[in-house]
C-alpha positions as CSV (number, residue, x, y, z in Angstrom):
1,X,-170.0,119.7,68.8
2,X,-172.3,119.3,71.8
3,X,-171.1,118.5,75.3
4,X,-173.2,116.9,78.0
5,X,-172.1,116.5,81.6
6,X,-173.5,113.6,83.5
7,X,-172.7,112.9,87.1
8,X,-173.1,109.3,88.2
9,X,-173.4,108.2,91.8
10,X,-174.0,104.6,92.7
11,X,-175.6,103.9,89.3
12,X,-177.9,106.9,89.3
13,X,-177.3,109.2,86.3
14,X,-178.2,113.0,86.4
15,X,-177.9,115.5,83.6
16,X,-176.3,118.6,85.0
17,X,-175.8,120.8,81.9
18,X,-175.5,120.5,78.1
19,X,-173.8,122.9,75.7
20,X,-173.4,123.1,71.9
21,X,-170.6,124.9,70.2
22,X,-168.9,125.0,66.8
23,X,-165.2,125.5,66.9
24,X,-162.9,125.7,69.9
25,X,-164.2,126.4,73.4
26,X,-163.2,125.7,77.0
27,X,-165.1,125.0,80.1
28,X,-163.8,124.8,83.7
29,X,-165.4,122.3,86.1
30,X,-165.1,122.3,89.8
31,X,-164.5,118.9,91.2
32,X,-165.5,118.1,94.8
33,X,-163.0,118.2,97.6
34,X,-161.8,114.9,98.9
35,X,-160.5,113.3,95.7
36,X,-157.0,112.3,94.7
37,X,-155.9,114.9,92.1
38,X,-153.1,112.6,90.9
39,X,-155.5,109.7,90.2
40,X,-158.1,111.7,88.3
41,X,-158.8,110.5,84.8
42,X,-160.6,112.6,82.2
43,X,-161.7,111.1,78.8
44,X,-163.9,112.6,76.0
45,X,-165.7,110.0,73.8
46,X,-168.5,110.9,71.3
47,X,-169.0,114.3,73.0
48,X,-169.3,112.7,76.5
49,X,-166.8,113.8,79.1
50,X,-166.1,111.2,81.8
51,X,-164.1,112.1,84.9
52,X,-163.2,109.5,87.4
53,X,-161.3,109.5,90.7
54,X,-161.1,107.7,94.0
55,X,-162.2,109.7,97.0
56,X,-159.9,110.8,99.9
57,X,-160.2,113.6,102.4
58,X,-156.6,114.9,102.8
59,X,-156.1,117.3,99.8
60,X,-157.9,120.5,98.9
61,X,-155.6,121.9,96.2
62,X,-156.4,122.8,92.6
63,X,-154.8,120.7,89.8
64,X,-155.0,120.6,86.0
65,X,-156.0,117.4,84.3
66,X,-155.1,116.5,80.7
67,X,-157.6,114.8,78.4
68,X,-156.5,111.4,77.0
C-alpha cells in the first residue's frame, strides 16, 4: 500500500509526502488550528487520504477522527 498526502487550497494541489508500506502502519497528522474538530471528515480511497473541515478560530484542542 502506498499513501500520498496532498494538501489542496483554492484549487492548487501540493504533494507534501508519500509513503509505501506493506502490512499495518499508522501515521499521525497535525491539522492546523482554527478548524471545527466535530466537522472534520477523513476518507481513504485508492490510497489517497482526504481530510476536509470548515475553518473557525475558537478551538485549539486535539481530537481523534475515525476513517469512513
